[in-house]
C-alpha positions as CSV (number, residue, x, y, z in Angstrom):
1,X,20.8,12.2,-7.9
2,X,17.7,10.9,-6.2
3,X,14.8,13.4,-5.9
4,X,13.7,14.2,-2.3
5,X,10.2,12.9,-3.0
6,X,11.5,9.5,-4.1
7,X,13.6,9.3,-1.0
8,X,10.6,10.0,1.2
9,X,8.5,7.5,-0.7
10,X,11.1,4.8,-0.5
11,X,11.4,5.3,3.3
12,X,7.6,5.2,3.7
13,X,7.4,2.0,1.7
14,X,10.1,0.4,3.9
15,X,8.5,1.6,7.1
16,X,5.0,0.6,6.1
17,X,6.4,-2.8,5.0
18,X,8.0,-3.3,8.4
19,X,4.7,-2.5,10.1
20,X,2.8,-4.9,7.8
21,X,5.4,-7.7,8.5
22,X,5.2,-7.1,12.3
23,X,1.4,-7.0,12.2
24,X,1.1,-10.2,10.1
25,X,3.6,-12.0,12.3
26,X,1.8,-10.8,15.4
27,X,-1.5,-12.2,14.0
28,X,0.1,-15.5,13.4
29,X,1.4,-15.6,17.0
30,X,-2.1,-14.8,18.3
31,X,-3.5,-17.5,16.2
32,X,-1.5,-20.1,18.1
33,X,-3.8,-19.6,21.1
34,X,-6.9,-18.8,19.0
35,X,-9.3,-21.1,20.8
36,X,-8.8,-19.3,24.1
37,X,-9.1,-15.7,22.7
38,X,-12.1,-16.4,20.4
39,X,-14.7,-15.8,23.1
40,X,-13.1,-12.3,23.8
41,X,-13.2,-11.5,20.1
42,X,-16.8,-12.7,19.9
43,X,-17.7,-10.4,22.8
44,X,-16.0,-7.4,21.3
45,X,-17.5,-7.8,17.8
46,X,-21.2,-8.0,18.6
47,X,-22.1,-7.9,14.9
48,X,-20.3,-11.1,14.2
49,X,-22.7,-13.4,12.4
50,X,-23.6,-16.6,14.2
51,X,-22.9,-18.6,11.0
52,X,-19.3,-17.6,11.2
53,X,-17.7,-20.5,13.1
54,X,-14.4,-20.2,15.0
55,X,-12.8,-22.3,12.4
56,X,-13.9,-20.0,9.6
57,X,-12.8,-16.9,11.6
58,X,-9.5,-18.5,12.3
59,X,-9.0,-19.3,8.6
60,X,-9.8,-15.7,7.6
61,X,-7.3,-14.3,10.1
62,X,-4.6,-16.8,9.0
63,X,-5.1,-15.8,5.3
64,X,-5.1,-12.1,6.3
65,X,-1.9,-12.4,8.3
66,X,-0.2,-14.2,5.4
67,X,-1.3,-11.5,3.0
68,X,0.0,-8.9,5.4
69,X,3.4,-10.6,5.5
70,X,3.6,-10.9,1.7
71,X,2.5,-7.3,1.3
72,X,5.1,-6.2,3.8
73,X,7.9,-8.0,2.0
74,X,6.8,-6.6,-1.4
75,X,6.6,-3.1,0.1
76,X,10.1,-3.3,1.6
77,X,11.5,-4.6,-1.8
78,X,9.8,-1.7,-3.6
79,X,11.1,0.8,-1.0
80,X,14.7,-0.6,-1.5
81,X,14.2,-0.4,-5.3
82,X,13.0,3.2,-5.1
83,X,16.0,4.1,-2.9
84,X,18.3,2.7,-5.6
85,X,16.3,4.3,-8.5
86,X,15.3,1.0,-10.2
87,X,12.5,1.6,-12.7
88,X,10.8,-1.7,-11.8
89,X,10.3,-0.3,-8.3
90,X,8.7,2.9,-9.6
91,X,6.3,0.8,-11.6
92,X,5.7,-1.4,-8.6
93,X,5.0,1.6,-6.4
94,X,2.5,2.8,-9.1
95,X,0.8,-0.6,-9.1
96,X,0.7,-0.7,-5.3
97,X,-0.8,2.8,-5.2
98,X,-3.3,1.8,-7.8
99,X,-4.4,-1.0,-5.5
100,X,-4.6,1.6,-2.7
101,X,-6.9,3.7,-4.8
102,X,-9.2,0.7,-5.4
103,X,-9.1,-0.2,-1.7
104,X,-9.9,3.4,-0.8
105,X,-12.9,3.5,-3.2
106,X,-14.3,0.3,-1.7
107,X,-13.7,1.4,1.9
108,X,-15.0,5.0,1.3
109,X,-18.5,3.6,1.1
110,X,-18.2,2.3,4.7
111,X,-16.1,5.2,6.1
112,X,-15.8,8.5,4.2
113,X,-12.4,9.3,5.7
114,X,-11.0,6.7,3.4
115,X,-11.2,9.3,0.6
116,X,-8.0,10.6,2.1
117,X,-6.4,7.2,1.1
118,X,-7.5,7.8,-2.4
119,X,-6.0,11.3,-2.6
120,X,-2.7,10.2,-1.1
121,X,-2.4,7.2,-3.6
122,X,-3.3,9.4,-6.5
123,X,-0.7,11.9,-5.5
124,X,1.9,9.1,-5.3
125,X,1.0,7.9,-8.8
126,X,1.1,11.5,-10.2
127,X,4.5,12.2,-8.6
128,X,6.0,9.0,-10.0
129,X,4.8,9.8,-13.5
130,X,6.3,13.3,-13.5
131,X,9.0,14.0,-16.2
132,X,11.8,14.9,-13.7
133,X,11.1,11.7,-11.7
134,X,11.1,9.6,-14.9
135,X,14.5,11.1,-15.8
136,X,15.9,10.3,-12.3
137,X,15.0,6.7,-13.0
138,X,16.9,6.8,-16.2
139,X,14.0,7.1,-18.5
140,X,14.4,9.1,-21.7
141,X,12.6,12.4,-21.8
142,X,9.0,11.6,-22.4
143,X,5.9,13.7,-22.0
144,X,5.0,14.0,-18.4
145,X,1.6,13.2,-17.0
146,X,1.0,17.0,-16.8
147,X,1.8,17.4,-20.5
148,X,-0.4,14.4,-21.4
149,X,-3.3,16.0,-19.6
150,X,-2.8,19.7,-20.0
151,X,-0.9,19.9,-23.3
152,X,2.7,20.5,-24.4
153,X,2.7,24.2,-23.4
154,X,2.4,23.2,-19.7
155,X,5.4,24.2,-17.6
156,X,5.3,23.0,-14.0
157,X,8.3,25.1,-12.8
């Protein structure tokens, strides 16, 4: 039986993957008419360096949109795998959350509220490493992350 937390995580991965796909596709649609909207973007972003030409800005947006689409597809696949209790999806979710921690660390220097992103991703990693979750994914009984950190006498229940 799938733990409730895994169900919630799988649905979140799928929903966020859909948002990422839609956002990336929307950016690609906007890029079709980029020349006409660049002046509006330039006006809104006053700090935009004069050395950044419209061509460079367009290229950055194009790469960003493609990365969003790829990220969305990977997220949906991980969500589907979590739903079906595939261990590769659990590992993929841990890796994805690890990148989220790194992203949060970098972003926290600009905006402190990104510390929340770090906490959420660390909680996801912790949850997916718990002994009961490992067993749900068909892993043999191993020491949980709590037992690794706190010792063998630790009992979470």
